[in-house]
N, CA and C of each residue as an Amber inpcrd file, in Angstrom:
protein
   696
 -32.1750000  16.9160000 -13.2310000 -31.8430000  18.1020000 -12.4360000
 -32.8320000  18.2170000 -11.2750000 -32.3150000  18.4250000 -10.0600000
 -33.1930000  18.5020000  -8.8990000 -34.0050000  19.7930000  -8.9260000
 -35.1700000  19.7450000  -8.2520000 -36.0190000  20.9400000  -8.1910000
 -35.3040000  22.0750000  -7.4730000 -34.4950000  21.7560000  -6.4640000
 -33.7460000  22.7950000  -5.7550000 -32.7990000  23.5480000  -6.6740000
 -32.1160000  22.8220000  -7.5500000 -31.1950000  23.4670000  -8.4880000
 -31.9610000  24.3100000  -9.5060000 -33.0900000  23.7860000  -9.9530000
 -33.9100000  24.5460000 -10.8950000 -34.4050000  25.8410000 -10.2570000
 -34.8830000  25.7370000  -9.0200000 -35.3980000  26.9230000  -8.3270000
 -34.2800000  27.9370000  -8.0920000 -33.0910000  27.4500000  -7.7640000
 -31.9580000  28.3570000  -7.5650000 -31.6170000  29.0900000  -8.8630000
 -31.6500000  28.3650000  -9.9630000 -31.3900000  28.9950000 -11.2640000
 -32.4470000  30.0540000 -11.5670000 -33.7020000  29.7620000 -11.2490000
 -34.7710000  30.7360000 -11.4670000 -34.5950000  31.9700000 -10.5800000
 -34.1570000  31.7530000  -9.3680000 -33.8870000  32.8670000  -8.4530000
 -32.8150000  33.7840000  -9.0330000 -31.7110000  33.1960000  -9.4780000
 -30.6070000  33.9760000 -10.0360000 -31.0410000  34.6730000 -11.3310000
 -31.7380000  33.9410000 -12.1790000 -32.1620000  34.5180000 -13.4500000
 -33.1420000  35.6630000 -13.2880000 -34.0890000  35.5000000 -12.3610000
 -35.0610000  36.5770000 -12.1430000 -34.3990000  37.7740000 -11.4830000
 -33.4350000  37.5020000 -10.6170000 -32.6470000  38.6060000 -10.0550000
 -32.0210000  39.4260000 -11.1810000 -31.4290000  38.7490000 -12.1390000
 -30.7490000  39.4470000 -13.2330000 -31.7360000  40.2210000 -14.0920000
 -32.9030000  39.6200000 -14.3570000 -33.9060000  40.3020000 -15.1640000
 -34.3520000  41.6030000 -14.4990000 -34.6850000  41.5390000 -13.2160000
 -35.1760000  42.7270000 -12.5180000 -34.0540000  43.7290000 -12.2850000
 -32.9030000  43.2390000 -11.8980000 -31.7840000  44.1580000 -11.6580000
 -31.3410000  44.8320000 -12.9560000 -31.2210000  44.0490000 -14.0280000
 -30.7830000  44.6170000 -15.2990000 -31.8210000  45.5050000 -15.9410000
 -33.0620000  45.0340000 -15.9920000 -34.1150000  45.8000000 -16.6380000
 -34.5110000  47.0330000 -15.8570000 -34.8770000  46.8190000 -14.5870000
 -35.2730000  47.9690000 -13.7570000 -34.0790000  48.8610000 -13.4520000
 -32.9030000  48.2590000 -13.3400000 -31.7020000  49.0610000 -13.0890000
 -31.4230000  50.0240000 -14.2230000 -31.6640000  49.5850000 -15.4550000
 -31.4440000  50.4820000 -16.5880000 -32.3970000  51.6710000 -16.5290000
 -33.6190000  51.4210000 -16.0180000 -34.5980000  52.5050000 -15.9090000
 -34.2730000  53.4490000 -14.7660000 -33.9010000  52.8850000 -13.6210000
 -33.6770000  53.7020000 -12.4280000 -32.3310000  54.4130000 -12.4690000
 -31.3060000  53.7280000 -12.9360000 -29.9520000  54.2860000 -12.8720000
 -29.5230000  55.0120000 -14.1440000 -29.9360000  54.5290000 -15.3000000
 -29.4520000  55.1010000 -16.5590000 -30.4740000  55.9850000 -17.2590000
 -31.7160000  55.4970000 -17.3900000 -32.7140000  56.2820000 -18.1200000
 -33.0680000  57.5740000 -17.3970000 -32.7310000  57.6520000 -16.1030000
 -33.0230000  58.8660000 -15.3380000 -32.1410000  60.0370000 -15.7540000
 -31.0940000  59.7550000 -16.5380000 -30.1670000  60.8000000 -16.9600000
 -30.2360000  60.9590000 -18.4750000 -30.9550000  61.9680000 -18.9580000
 -31.1480000  62.1370000 -20.4020000 -29.8510000  62.1930000 -21.1890000
 -28.7980000  62.7090000 -20.5760000 -27.5410000  62.8520000 -21.3130000
 -26.9270000  61.5040000 -21.6820000 -27.3560000  60.4230000 -20.9870000
 -26.8400000  59.1000000 -21.3260000 -27.5400000  58.5210000 -22.5530000
 -28.7100000  59.0390000 -22.8430000 -29.3590000  58.7430000 -24.1120000
 -29.9810000  57.3750000 -24.2930000 -30.2390000  56.5950000 -23.2170000
 -30.8040000  55.2700000 -23.4800000 -32.3220000  55.3330000 -23.6400000
 -33.0070000  56.1960000 -22.9120000 -34.4470000  56.3840000 -23.0760000
 -35.2490000  55.1070000 -22.9550000 -36.5010000  55.1620000 -23.4400000
 -37.3710000  53.9900000 -23.4110000 -36.7690000  52.8430000 -24.2200000
 -36.1920000  53.1700000 -25.3630000 -35.6340000  52.1260000 -26.2220000
 -34.5070000  51.3800000 -25.5280000 -33.6900000  52.1160000 -24.7850000
 -32.6030000  51.4800000 -24.0580000 -33.0980000  50.5640000 -22.9560000
 -34.1310000  51.0020000 -22.2510000 -34.7120000  50.1670000 -21.1970000
 -35.3270000  48.9110000 -21.7990000 -36.0390000  49.0770000 -22.9090000
 -36.6310000  47.9250000 -23.5870000 -35.5650000  46.9180000 -23.9880000
 -34.4700000  47.4150000 -24.5380000 -33.3780000  46.5340000 -24.9470000
 -32.7470000  45.8490000 -23.7410000 -32.6220000  46.5650000 -22.6330000
 -32.0340000  45.9810000 -21.4310000 -32.8520000  44.7920000 -20.9460000
 -34.1750000  44.9340000 -20.9260000 -35.0130000  43.8050000 -20.5120000
 -34.8420000  42.6210000 -21.4630000 -34.8150000  42.9040000 -22.7550000
 -34.6220000  41.8210000 -23.7180000 -33.2850000  41.1280000 -23.5490000
 -32.2540000  41.9010000 -23.2650000 -30.9220000  41.3190000 -23.0960000
 -30.8210000  40.4580000 -21.8450000 -31.5420000  40.8290000 -20.7930000
 -31.4870000  39.9950000 -19.5830000 -32.0450000  38.6090000 -19.8690000
 -33.1480000  38.5460000 -20.6030000 -33.7350000  37.2480000 -20.9280000
 -32.8460000  36.4740000 -21.8960000 -32.3320000  37.1630000 -22.8960000
 -31.4670000  36.5140000 -23.8740000 -30.2390000  35.9000000 -23.2030000
 -29.5660000  36.6590000 -22.3510000 -28.3480000  36.1610000 -21.7110000
 -28.6500000  35.0290000 -20.7290000 -29.7260000  35.1540000 -19.9720000
 -30.0640000  34.1050000 -19.0200000 -30.5720000  32.8420000 -19.7080000
 -31.2220000  32.9870000 -20.8480000 -31.6900000  31.8030000 -21.5690000
 -30.5120000  30.9040000 -21.9470000 -29.4070000  31.5360000 -22.3690000
 -28.2180000  30.7480000 -22.6850000 -27.5210000  30.2480000 -21.4250000
 -27.6090000  31.0080000 -20.3330000 -26.8970000  30.6580000 -19.1070000
 -27.5990000  29.5730000 -18.2970000 -28.9250000  29.6580000 -18.1760000
 -29.6310000  28.7130000 -17.2960000 -30.7740000  27.9750000 -17.9880000
 -30.9550000  28.1970000 -19.2820000 -32.0330000  27.5120000 -19.9820000
 -31.9510000  26.0060000 -19.8490000 -30.7390000  25.4680000 -19.8460000
 -30.5490000  24.0250000 -19.7480000 -30.7270000  23.5040000 -18.3270000
 -30.8320000  24.4230000 -17.3680000 -31.0290000  24.0130000 -15.9650000
 -32.5110000  24.0500000 -15.5990000 -33.1330000  25.2060000 -15.7960000
 -34.5110000  25.3890000 -15.3290000 -35.5100000  25.6890000 -16.4330000
 -35.0240000  25.9160000 -17.6420000 -35.9030000  26.3640000 -18.7090000
 -35.9640000  27.8740000 -18.8230000 -35.3940000  28.5870000 -17.8430000
 -35.3030000  30.0440000 -17.8510000 -36.6700000  30.7010000 -18.0100000
 -37.5540000  30.4510000 -17.0450000 -38.8680000  31.0880000 -17.0650000
 -38.7790000  32.5420000 -16.6000000 -38.1890000  32.7650000 -15.4280000
 -37.9500000  34.0930000 -14.8400000 -39.2370000  34.8770000 -14.6100000
 -40.3680000  34.1910000 -14.5470000 -41.6350000  34.9020000 -14.5920000
 -42.7590000  33.9370000 -14.1930000 -43.4950000  34.2110000 -13.1140000
 -44.5940000  33.3210000 -12.7300000 -45.6150000  33.1130000 -13.8390000
 -45.8780000  34.1470000 -14.6340000 -46.8420000  34.0030000 -15.7260000
 -46.3410000  33.0140000 -16.7720000 -45.0530000  33.0600000 -17.0710000
 -44.4800000  32.1110000 -18.0180000 -44.6090000  30.6910000 -17.4820000
 -44.3020000  30.5020000 -16.2110000 -44.4100000  29.1690000 -15.6130000
 -45.8500000  28.6600000 -15.6790000 -46.8090000  29.5390000 -15.3940000
 -48.2180000  29.1460000 -15.4610000 -48.6010000  28.7890000 -16.8960000
 -48.2150000  29.6290000 -17.8440000 -48.5510000  29.3670000 -19.2400000
 -47.9640000  28.0580000 -19.7380000 -46.7290000  27.7720000 -19.3490000
 -46.0960000  26.5200000 -19.7560000 -46.7640000  25.3220000 -19.0980000
 -47.1940000  25.4940000 -17.8410000 -47.8910000  24.4090000 -17.1540000
 -49.2350000  24.1300000 -17.8250000 -49.9740000  25.1930000 -18.1620000
 -51.2620000  25.0200000 -18.8480000 -51.0550000  24.3540000 -20.2020000
 -49.9770000  24.7080000 -20.8800000 -49.6660000  24.1340000 -22.1830000
 -49.0000000  22.7790000 -22.1290000 -48.8930000  22.1900000 -20.9370000
 -48.3240000  20.8480000 -20.7350000 -46.8410000  20.7690000 -21.0820000
 -46.1530000  21.9090000 -20.9500000 -44.7160000  21.9300000 -21.1880000
 -43.9190000  21.9020000 -19.8840000 -44.6030000  22.0120000 -18.7670000
 -43.9420000  22.1780000 -17.4750000 -44.8030000  21.4990000 -16.4180000
 -44.1970000  20.6900000 -15.5370000 -44.9970000  19.9810000 -14.5300000
 -45.5890000  20.9290000 -13.4920000 -46.8930000  20.8900000 -13.3360000
 -47.5720000  21.7990000 -12.4090000 -47.0930000  21.6270000 -10.9750000
 -46.6130000  20.4460000 -10.6230000 -46.1530000  20.2090000  -9.2510000
 -44.9260000  21.0670000  -8.9080000 -44.1860000  21.5220000  -9.9300000
 -43.0050000  22.3550000  -9.6850000 -43.3350000  23.8420000  -9.6730000
 -44.5700000  24.1750000  -9.9700000 -44.9670000  25.5760000 -10.0910000
 -44.7470000  26.3820000  -8.8080000 -45.1570000  25.8960000  -7.6190000
 -44.9410000  26.7070000  -6.4040000 -43.4750000  27.0510000  -6.1650000
 -42.5790000  26.0900000  -6.3470000 -41.1490000  26.3470000  -6.1140000
 -40.6220000  27.3820000  -7.0900000 -41.0390000  27.2940000  -8.3350000
 -40.5920000  28.2610000  -9.3430000 -41.1010000  29.6640000  -9.0070000
 -42.3790000  29.7760000  -8.6770000 -42.9500000  31.0980000  -8.4090000
 -42.2970000  31.7340000  -7.1900000 -42.1000000  30.9600000  -6.1410000
 -41.4530000  31.4990000  -4.9380000 -40.0360000  31.9720000  -5.2630000
 -39.2820000  31.1610000  -5.9930000 -37.9090000  31.5410000  -6.3520000
 -37.8850000  32.7970000  -7.2040000 -38.7990000  32.8980000  -8.1450000
 -38.8550000  34.0660000  -9.0260000 -39.1890000  35.3360000  -8.2440000
 -40.1650000  35.2510000  -7.3720000 -40.5620000  36.4330000  -6.5950000
 -39.4320000  36.8590000  -5.6590000 -38.7980000  35.8990000  -5.0110000
 -37.6830000  36.2400000  -4.1090000 -36.5130000  36.8410000  -4.8890000
 -36.2480000  36.3120000  -6.0760000 -35.1820000  36.8850000  -6.9060000
 -35.4930000  38.3180000  -7.2960000 -36.7580000  38.5920000  -7.6270000
 -37.1670000  39.9520000  -7.9690000 -37.0590000  40.9000000  -6.7970000
 -37.4210000  40.4200000  -5.6190000 -37.3360000  41.2630000  -4.4210000
 -35.8830000  41.5810000  -4.0810000 -35.0130000  40.5680000  -4.1560000
 -33.5890000  40.8190000  -3.8630000 -32.9970000  41.8010000  -4.8640000
 -33.3520000  41.6590000  -6.1320000 -32.8460000  42.5890000  -7.1520000
 -33.2710000  44.0140000  -6.8400000 -34.5450000  44.1870000  -6.4480000
 -35.0290000  45.5280000  -6.1070000 -34.3000000  46.0730000  -4.8890000
 -33.9980000  45.1980000  -3.9330000 -33.2860000  45.6300000  -2.7270000
 -31.8670000  46.0940000  -3.0610000 -31.1690000  45.3260000  -3.8880000
 -29.8050000  45.7100000  -4.2840000 -29.8430000  47.0060000  -5.0980000
 -30.8120000  47.1080000  -5.9740000 -30.9500000  48.3240000  -6.7760000
 -31.2350000  49.5330000  -5.8880000 -32.0460000  49.3330000  -4.8720000
 -32.3500000  50.4240000  -3.9350000 -31.0740000  50.8780000  -3.2110000
 -30.2560000  49.9350000  -2.7680000 -29.0040000  50.2830000  -2.0790000
 -28.1170000  51.1220000  -2.9960000 -28.0120000  50.7210000  -4.2540000
 -27.1680000  51.4610000  -5.1950000 -27.7670000  52.8430000  -5.4930000
 -29.0540000  52.8650000  -5.8340000 -29.6930000  54.1220000  -6.2190000
 -29.7060000  55.1300000  -5.0760000 -29.8990000  54.6520000  -3.8540000
 -29.9660000  55.5570000  -2.7050000 -28.5940000  56.0730000  -2.2910000
 -27.5400000  55.5760000  -2.9330000 -26.1970000  56.0700000  -2.6540000
 -25.8960000  57.3990000  -3.3180000 -26.8280000  57.8900000  -4.1010000
 -26.6570000  59.1870000  -4.7610000 -27.2970000  60.2840000  -3.9010000
 -26.6230000  61.3780000  -3.7790000 -27.1260000  62.4910000  -2.9780000
 -28.4700000  62.9650000  -3.5200000 -29.3650000  63.2910000  -2.6160000
 -30.7130000  63.7800000  -2.9480000 -31.5650000  62.7230000  -3.6540000
 -31.2800000  61.4710000  -3.3860000 -32.0660000  60.3840000  -3.9790000
 -33.5210000  60.4770000  -3.5520000 -34.4210000  60.3240000  -4.5210000
 -35.8580000  60.2310000  -4.2490000 -36.3740000  58.9800000  -4.9380000
 -37.1100000  58.1570000  -4.2120000 -37.4880000  56.8510000  -4.7510000
 -38.4440000  56.9750000  -5.9280000 -39.3330000  57.9540000  -5.9280000
 -40.2550000  58.1220000  -7.0470000 -40.9980000  56.8450000  -7.3630000
 -41.1000000  56.5450000  -8.6420000 -41.7870000  55.3180000  -9.0500000
 -40.9280000  54.0840000  -8.9410000 -39.6140000  54.2390000  -8.9180000
 -38.6560000  53.1380000  -8.7630000 -38.9770000  51.9890000  -9.7210000
 -39.2930000  52.3220000 -10.9650000 -39.5810000  51.3540000 -12.0230000
 -40.8210000  50.5110000 -11.7490000 -41.7130000  50.9950000 -10.8740000
 -42.9320000  50.2500000 -10.5870000 -43.9140000  50.3290000 -11.7430000
 -44.8640000  49.4210000 -11.7420000 -45.9230000  49.4070000 -12.7410000
 -47.1920000  50.0050000 -12.1580000 -47.9450000  50.7230000 -12.9890000
 -49.1650000  51.3460000 -12.4910000 -50.1470000  51.6570000 -13.5890000
 -51.3470000  52.0070000 -13.1780000 -52.3930000  52.3900000 -14.1200000
 -53.0200000  53.7090000 -13.6900000 -53.8320000  54.2920000 -14.5610000
 -54.5020000  55.5720000 -14.3070000 -53.4590000  56.6450000 -13.9890000
 -53.5370000  57.2800000 -12.8320000 -52.6090000  58.3580000 -12.4950000
 -51.1690000  57.8760000 -12.4040000 -50.9670000  56.5730000 -12.2290000
 -49.6200000  56.0250000 -12.0950000 -49.1250000  55.3310000 -13.3600000
 -49.9130000  55.4340000 -14.4300000 -49.4520000  55.0060000 -15.7470000
 -48.5670000  56.1160000 -16.3070000 -47.3960000  55.7950000 -16.8830000
 -46.5370000  56.8450000 -17.4460000 -47.2710000  57.7610000 -18.4230000
 -48.1960000  57.1970000 -19.2050000 -48.9370000  57.9990000 -20.1620000
 -50.3500000  58.3220000 -19.7340000 -50.6940000  57.9900000 -18.4880000
 -52.0240000  58.2760000 -17.9800000 -53.1140000  57.3740000 -18.5340000
 -52.7770000  56.1250000 -18.8730000 -53.7490000  55.2060000 -19.4410000
 -54.6660000  54.6320000 -18.3610000 -55.9070000  54.3600000 -18.7390000
 -56.9210000  53.8950000 -17.7950000 -56.6440000  52.4670000 -17.3230000
 -57.3480000  52.0820000 -16.2650000 -57.2580000  50.7180000 -15.7460000
 -57.5710000  49.7070000 -16.8460000 -58.6510000  49.9150000 -17.5870000
 -59.0290000  48.9700000 -18.6360000 -57.9660000  48.8770000 -19.7130000
 -57.4250000  50.0200000 -20.1300000 -56.3820000  50.0110000 -21.1560000
 -55.1620000  49.2380000 -20.6790000 -54.7900000  49.4400000 -19.4280000
 -53.6080000  48.7680000 -18.8780000 -53.8510000  47.2720000 -18.7260000
 -55.0470000  46.9050000 -18.3030000 -55.3860000  45.4870000 -18.1640000
 -55.3250000  44.7890000 -19.5190000 -55.9230000  45.4050000 -20.5320000
 -55.9170000  44.8070000 -21.8710000 -54.4930000  44.6990000 -22.4080000
 -53.7040000  45.7480000 -22.2270000 -52.3200000  45.7260000 -22.7140000
 -51.5280000  44.6000000 -22.0750000 -51.6130000  44.4740000 -20.7610000
 -50.8430000  43.4460000 -20.0610000 -51.3090000  42.0440000 -20.4420000
 -52.6130000  41.8750000 -20.5820000 -53.1470000  40.5580000 -20.9410000
 -52.7230000  40.1620000 -22.3570000 -52.9150000  41.0610000 -23.3130000
 -52.6020000  40.7480000 -24.7100000 -51.1060000  40.5540000 -24.9090000
 -50.2940000  41.4180000 -24.3170000 -48.8510000  41.3110000 -24.5100000
 -48.2840000  40.0570000 -23.8570000 -48.8190000  39.6690000 -22.7030000
 -48.3480000  38.4290000 -22.0920000 -48.8010000  37.2260000 -22.9040000
 -50.0210000  37.2880000 -23.4230000 -50.5030000  36.2250000 -24.3140000
 -49.5350000  36.0430000 -25.4950000 -49.1770000  37.1370000 -26.1450000
 -48.2730000  37.0410000 -27.2990000 -46.8810000  36.5760000 -26.8780000
 -46.4280000  37.0260000 -25.7090000 -45.1220000  36.5850000 -25.2120000
 -45.1000000  35.0680000 -25.0640000 -46.1530000  34.5030000 -24.4890000
 -46.2140000  33.0500000 -24.3030000 -46.3700000  32.3220000 -25.6290000
 -47.1190000  32.8960000 -26.5530000 -47.2200000  32.2640000 -27.8740000
 -45.8360000  32.1630000 -28.5230000 -45.0420000  33.2030000 -28.3740000
 -43.6830000  33.1940000 -28.9310000 -42.8070000  32.1980000 -28.2000000
 -42.9120000  32.1530000 -26.8800000 -42.1250000  31.1900000 -26.1010000
 -42.5000000  29.7650000 -26.4740000 -43.7940000  29.4730000 -26.5010000
 -44.2520000  28.1230000 -26.8210000 -43.8640000  27.7270000 -28.2420000
 -43.9800000  28.6540000 -29.1730000 -43.6400000  28.3460000 -30.5550000
 -42.1490000  28.1780000 -30.7860000 -41.3530000  29.0750000 -30.2250000
 -39.9110000  29.0390000 -30.4880000 -39.2130000  27.8970000 -29.7720000
 -39.8300000  27.3610000 -28.7070000 -39.2240000  26.2400000 -27.9790000
 -39.8070000  24.8910000 -28.3820000 -40.7340000  24.8840000 -29.3140000
 -41.2760000  23.6360000 -29.8510000 -40.1670000  22.9270000 -30.6210000
 -40.0770000  21.6200000 -30.4760000 -39.0320000  20.8710000 -31.1780000
 -39.1700000  20.9530000 -32.6960000 -40.3520000  21.3090000 -33.1500000
 -40.5690000  21.4370000 -34.5850000 -40.0630000  22.7730000 -35.1290000
 -39.7350000  23.7030000 -34.2390000 -39.2010000  25.0120000 -34.6470000
 -37.6980000  24.8980000 -34.8890000 -37.0960000  25.8330000 -35.6280000
 -35.6410000  25.8350000 -35.7980000 -34.9490000  25.8340000 -34.4400000
 -33.9850000  24.9640000 -34.2730000 -33.3570000  24.7770000 -32.9770000
 -32.2390000  25.7860000 -32.7130000 -32.1260000  26.1870000 -31.4590000
 -31.0320000  27.0470000 -31.0230000 -31.3190000  28.5380000 -31.1000000
 -32.4750000  28.9080000 -31.6530000 -32.7840000  30.3300000 -31.8360000
 -33.8110000  30.8600000 -30.8470000 -34.3580000  30.0000000 -30.0010000
 -35.4200000  30.4250000 -29.0800000 -35.0020000  31.5980000 -28.1960000
 -33.7930000  31.5840000 -27.6000000 -33.4240000  32.7290000 -26.7600000
 -33.4500000  34.0600000 -27.5000000 -33.0770000  34.0440000 -28.7640000
 -33.0730000  35.2800000 -29.5460000 -34.5020000  35.7580000 -29.7760000
 -35.3830000  34.8390000 -30.1740000 -36.7720000  35.2020000 -30.4110000
 -37.4340000  35.7230000 -29.1370000 -37.1630000  35.0690000 -28.0270000
 -37.7970000  35.4550000 -26.7590000 -37.2500000  36.7940000 -26.2660000
 -35.9370000  36.9790000 -26.3670000 -35.3480000  38.2530000 -25.9600000
 -35.8470000  39.4120000 -26.8020000 -35.9430000  39.2090000 -28.1150000
 -36.4570000  40.2580000 -28.9920000 -37.9390000  40.5210000 -28.7280000
 -38.6790000  39.4600000 -28.4100000 -40.1030000  39.6330000 -28.0940000
 -40.2830000  40.5160000 -26.8690000 -39.4680000  40.2720000 -25.8320000
 -39.6000000  41.0910000 -24.6260000 -39.1870000  42.5320000 -24.8960000
 -38.1970000  42.7190000 -25.7490000 -37.8130000  44.0790000 -26.1420000
 -38.9750000  44.7850000 -26.8370000 -39.5930000  44.1100000 -27.7830000
 -40.7240000  44.6900000 -28.5080000 -41.8880000  45.0030000 -27.5710000
 -42.1540000  44.0940000 -26.6530000 -43.2300000  44.3120000 -25.6810000
 -42.9900000  45.5950000 -24.8950000 -41.7600000  45.8170000 -24.4900000
 -41.4420000  47.0510000 -23.7430000 -41.5470000  48.2900000 -24.6210000
 -41.1380000  48.1730000 -25.8700000 -41.2650000  49.3220000 -26.7710000
 -42.7310000  49.7310000 -26.9300000 -43.6200000  48.7520000 -26.9000000
 -45.0550000  49.0380000 -27.0160000 -45.6170000  49.6310000 -25.7410000
 -45.2830000  49.0310000 -24.5950000 -46.0870000  49.2780000 -23.3930000
 -45.4220000  50.0350000 -22.2560000 -44.1900000  50.4670000 -22.3880000
 -43.6140000  51.2990000 -21.3230000 -44.4880000  52.5360000 -21.0820000
 -44.9700000  53.2200000 -22.1130000 -45.8290000  54.3830000 -21.8430000
 -47.1720000  54.0250000 -21.2000000 -47.5850000  52.7700000 -21.3340000
 -48.9050000  52.3690000 -20.8390000 -48.8480000  51.9710000 -19.3690000
 -48.0370000  50.9730000 -19.0550000 -47.9750000  50.4610000 -17.6660000
 -46.5690000  50.4940000 -17.0740000 -45.6110000  50.9710000 -17.8270000
 -44.1950000  50.8210000 -17.5040000 -43.7610000  49.3750000 -17.7250000
 -44.6090000  48.5960000 -18.3200000 -44.4220000  47.1970000 -18.7310000
 -44.1280000  46.2480000 -17.5820000 -45.0610000  45.3580000 -17.3790000
 -44.8500000  44.2590000 -16.4420000 -44.7150000  42.9620000 -17.2200000
 -45.8410000  42.3840000 -17.6340000 -45.9530000  41.0350000 -18.1980000
 -45.2340000  39.9960000 -17.3250000 -44.9980000  40.3660000 -16.0700000
 -44.2130000  39.5150000 -15.1740000 -44.4970000  39.9120000 -13.7220000
 -45.2740000  39.1130000 -12.9990000 -45.5970000  39.4630000 -11.6120000
 -44.3800000  39.6070000 -10.6970000 -43.3400000  38.8160000 -10.9130000
 -42.1490000  38.9140000 -10.0660000 -41.4300000  40.2330000 -10.2990000
 -41.3640000  40.6640000 -11.5670000 -40.7330000  41.9400000 -11.8960000
 -41.4900000  43.0920000 -11.2520000 -42.8210000  42.9800000 -11.1620000
 -43.6350000  44.0470000 -10.5820000 -43.5650000  44.0710000  -9.0640000
 -43.4640000  42.8910000  -8.4570000 -43.5280000  42.8030000  -6.9960000
 -42.3190000  43.4220000  -6.3220000 -41.1150000  43.1610000  -6.8410000
 -39.9070000  43.6760000  -6.1960000 -39.9160000  45.1870000  -6.0210000
 -40.0080000  45.9630000  -7.0950000 -40.0340000  47.4250000  -6.9500000
 -41.2180000  47.9350000  -6.1390000 -42.3930000  47.2990000  -6.2830000
 -43.5930000  47.7670000  -5.5750000 -43.4090000  47.7390000  -4.0660000
 -42.6860000  46.7410000  -3.5670000 -42.4810000  46.6340000  -2.1270000
 -41.6750000  47.8050000  -1.5800000 -40.8280000  48.3980000  -2.4100000
 -40.0120000  49.5260000  -1.9590000 -40.7300000  50.8580000  -2.1420000
 -41.5750000  50.9390000  -3.1340000 -42.3610000  52.1580000  -3.3330000
 -43.5070000  52.2180000  -2.3320000 -44.1390000  51.0560000  -2.0880000
 -45.2640000  50.9980000  -1.1530000 -46.4840000  51.7240000  -1.6800000
 -47.4470000  51.9990000  -0.8170000 -48.6150000  52.8050000  -1.1690000
 -49.2980000  52.3720000  -2.4420000 -49.3770000  53.2960000  -3.4040000
 -50.1060000  53.0330000  -4.6430000 -49.5580000  51.8360000  -5.3960000
 -48.2330000  51.6290000  -5.3560000 -47.6280000  50.5360000  -6.1140000
 -48.1170000  49.1770000  -5.6110000 -48.2590000  49.0460000  -4.3070000
 -48.7760000  47.7940000  -3.7460000 -50.2730000  47.6810000  -3.9960000
 -50.9940000  48.7990000  -3.8830000 -52.4400000  48.7730000  -4.1190000
 -52.7750000  48.3660000  -5.5520000 -51.9160000  48.7240000  -6.5040000
 -52.1790000  48.4130000  -7.9070000 -51.4860000  47.1400000  -8.3800000
 -50.7640000  46.4940000  -7.4830000 -49.9820000  45.3140000  -7.8610000
 -50.8630000  44.1670000  -8.3510000 -52.0930000  44.0900000  -7.8610000
 -52.9870000  42.9860000  -8.2430000 -53.1160000  42.8570000  -9.7650000
 -53.1900000  44.0190000 -10.4450000 -53.3670000  43.9830000 -11.8940000
 -52.2050000  43.2790000 -12.5730000 -50.9980000  43.4540000 -12.0280000
 -49.7970000  42.9310000 -12.6620000 -49.4840000  41.4980000 -12.2390000
 -50.4030000  40.9250000 -11.4800000 -50.4600000  39.4760000 -11.2660000
 -51.5850000  38.8790000 -12.1080000 -52.7590000  39.4820000 -12.0160000
 -53.9420000  38.9050000 -12.6650000 -53.8160000  38.9080000 -14.1930000
 -53.5250000  40.0620000 -14.7820000 -53.5270000  40.1690000 -16.2490000
 -52.4400000  39.3000000 -16.9010000 -51.1730000  39.3410000 -16.4230000
 -50.1750000  38.4740000 -17.0580000 -50.4790000  36.9850000 -16.9150000
 -50.9230000  36.5650000 -15.7390000 -51.2100000  35.1410000 -15.5550000
 -52.3790000  34.7040000 -16.4260000 -53.3980000  35.5300000 -16.5320000
 -54.5390000  35.1940000 -17.3740000 -54.1250000  35.1280000 -18.8440000
 -53.3640000  36.1130000 -19.2940000 -52.9030000  36.1060000 -20.6810000
 -52.0440000  34.8930000 -20.9920000 -51.1680000  34.5370000 -20.0480000
 -50.2960000  33.3760000 -20.2480000 -51.0900000  32.0740000 -20.2740000
 -52.0720000  31.9640000 -19.3790000 -52.8920000  30.7530000 -19.3340000
 -53.6820000  30.5710000 -20.6200000 -54.2050000  31.6680000 -21.1660000
 -54.9390000  31.5870000 -22.4280000 -54.0130000  31.1060000 -23.5500000
 -52.7880000  31.6190000 -23.5720000 -51.8180000  31.1730000 -24.5830000
 -51.5020000  29.6940000 -24.4210000 -51.4440000  29.2290000 -23.1740000
 -51.1890000  27.8190000 -22.9320000 -52.2760000  26.9130000 -23.4840000
 -53.4720000  27.4460000 -23.6470000 -54.5820000  26.7130000 -24.2590000
 -54.5750000  26.8760000 -25.7700000 -54.3420000  28.1050000 -26.2330000
 -54.4500000  28.4120000 -27.6580000 -53.3170000  27.7940000 -28.4750000
 -52.0600000  27.8740000 -27.9790000 -50.9500000  27.3860000 -28.7990000
 -51.0810000  25.8940000 -29.1570000 -51.3410000  25.0210000 -28.1940000
 -51.5060000  23.6080000 -28.5810000 -52.6760000  23.3870000 -29.5270000
 -53.7370000  24.1820000 -29.3770000 -54.8920000  24.0420000 -30.2540000
 -54.5290000  24.4140000 -31.6920000 -53.6530000  25.4090000 -31.8460000
 -53.2430000  25.8630000 -33.1740000 -52.1490000  24.9670000 -33.7610000
 -51.1730000  24.6000000 -32.9380000 -49.9860000  23.8980000 -33.4240000
 -50.1020000  22.3840000 -33.3630000 -51.1020000  21.8720000 -32.6580000
 -51.1990000  20.4400000 -32.4940000 -50.3240000  19.9590000 -31.3620000
 -50.1970000  18.6740000 -31.2170000 -49.4630000  18.0830000 -30.1080000
 -48.0030000  18.4960000 -30.1350000 -47.5460000  19.0140000 -28.9870000
 -46.1490000  19.4210000 -28.8820000 -45.2690000  18.2290000 -28.5770000
 -44.0500000  18.2860000 -29.0580000 -43.1000000  17.2040000 -28.8080000
 -42.1770000  17.5380000 -27.6490000 -42.4160000  18.6590000 -26.9720000
 -41.5030000  19.0570000 -25.8960000 -42.2910000  19.4940000 -24.6950000
């Protein structure tokens, strides 16, 4: 498969992740009578990964996340030379998703952009969590996300179930951390909405690049050390 096709698949997949996940928060969770709440948003993010894993996993590996690509590269599961193309495609897919979501959301009378599903810490954390708390949460949760990805996609693991494990993992991650950071664990997911909110969202965006990538890179070192040589 050519790198161009892989990058295109990553662009489409990341678009779906951001549009589906953030869209559920901006369009549906904003209306209490619809009843999806935090749990519904968490499930929406998990479903985007689950559906895309089956749709494009055989094309690009369905990373949909610069941190995932970095973690897989560190773990020797993904060629580092393809990393720039993947990251660019993922970020552009996230930005386009946020743009389409903005067009839809702003079509409602009296629309106010508010947080627009952005990630933040301190005063911009949904639960008012400190910078340190948010950094630790994002680092640890991304570390665990990559451990699950690396383990479930190992050829020694039961075959065909990785998308389910990964989708459920992302759902669980959101159930834990929506009150803390509004959940990132994905720099591309954070970048798209932040560009439309501007101001504080862009100023705090660094955390949602640094912590997920660091957590993923650590997992890329730890998983092979624990599991031994990977066959994939």
